[in-house]
C-alpha positions as CSV (number, residue, x, y, z in Angstrom):
1,M,4.3,45.5,-54.9
2,R,5.8,42.5,-56.7
3,L,6.3,39.4,-54.6
4,L,9.3,36.9,-55.1
5,R,8.7,33.4,-55.1
6,I,11.4,31.4,-53.3
7,K,11.7,27.7,-54.2
8,K,12.4,25.6,-51.2
9,E,14.8,22.7,-51.6
10,S,15.2,19.9,-49.2
11,A,18.6,18.5,-48.4
12,T,17.9,15.5,-50.6
13,D,17.2,17.9,-53.5
14,M,20.4,19.5,-53.0
15,L,22.2,16.2,-53.1
16,E,20.6,15.1,-56.2
17,N,21.7,18.3,-58.1
18,E,25.2,18.8,-56.7
19,H,27.3,17.8,-53.7
20,I,26.5,19.8,-50.8
21,T,30.1,20.5,-49.9
22,L,30.4,22.4,-53.1
23,D,27.9,25.1,-51.9
24,R,29.7,28.1,-50.7
25,N,27.0,29.3,-48.3
26,W,26.8,25.8,-46.7
27,C,30.5,25.7,-46.3
28,R,30.5,29.1,-44.7
29,E,27.8,28.1,-42.3
30,Q,29.6,24.9,-41.3
31,S,33.1,26.1,-41.3
32,D,33.5,26.1,-37.5
33,R,32.0,22.6,-37.3
34,L,34.4,21.4,-40.1
35,A,37.3,22.8,-38.3
36,S,36.2,21.1,-35.0
37,W,35.7,17.9,-36.7
38,E,39.1,17.9,-38.2
39,I,40.8,18.7,-34.8
40,L,38.7,15.9,-33.1
41,R,39.4,13.4,-35.9
42,R,43.3,14.2,-35.5
43,H,42.9,13.6,-31.7
44,V,41.1,10.4,-32.0
45,L,43.6,9.1,-34.6
46,H,46.4,10.2,-32.3
47,E,47.7,12.6,-34.8
48,S,47.3,15.6,-32.6
49,G,51.1,15.5,-31.8
50,V,51.8,16.0,-35.6
51,A,51.9,19.6,-36.6
52,M,49.2,20.9,-39.1
53,T,49.9,24.0,-40.8
54,N,47.4,26.8,-41.2
55,G,47.2,26.1,-45.0
56,D,46.7,22.4,-44.5
57,L,43.7,23.0,-42.1
58,C,42.2,25.5,-44.3
59,D,42.6,23.4,-47.4
60,T,41.2,20.3,-45.5
61,I,37.9,22.2,-44.6
62,G,37.8,24.3,-47.8
63,V,38.1,27.8,-46.6
64,S,40.5,30.7,-47.2
65,S,43.8,30.9,-45.6
66,T,42.7,33.8,-43.6
67,Y,40.0,31.8,-41.9
68,T,42.1,30.8,-38.8
69,I,43.1,34.4,-38.2
70,R,39.5,35.6,-38.4
71,L,38.6,32.8,-36.1
72,L,41.1,33.5,-33.5
73,K,40.3,37.3,-33.6
74,S,36.7,36.5,-33.1
75,I,37.4,34.3,-30.0
76,Q,39.8,37.0,-28.8
77,K,37.0,39.6,-29.0
78,R,34.5,37.3,-27.4
79,L,36.9,36.6,-24.3
80,A,37.6,40.3,-24.1
81,E,34.0,41.1,-23.9
82,E,33.4,38.3,-21.2
83,N,36.3,39.7,-19.2
84,A,34.9,43.2,-19.4
85,E,31.8,42.3,-17.7
């Protein structure tokens, strides 16, 4: 059996090599947090009354334009499961 060696990198190693926000895996893991941050930022800056399009939000947090649709379907599914209990 052949063992694979995996090199562990710390966050600082990643930053030295490339900016962390360019890492697709990191962005996928953080997309909910990034969306929440953008919504909070707009609220704090009193910009919540200004409409933000789906494209603007997705572009700001660096995700596909289908992200919000998938997010809403995920929330809908979780709510349906909770109501079924």
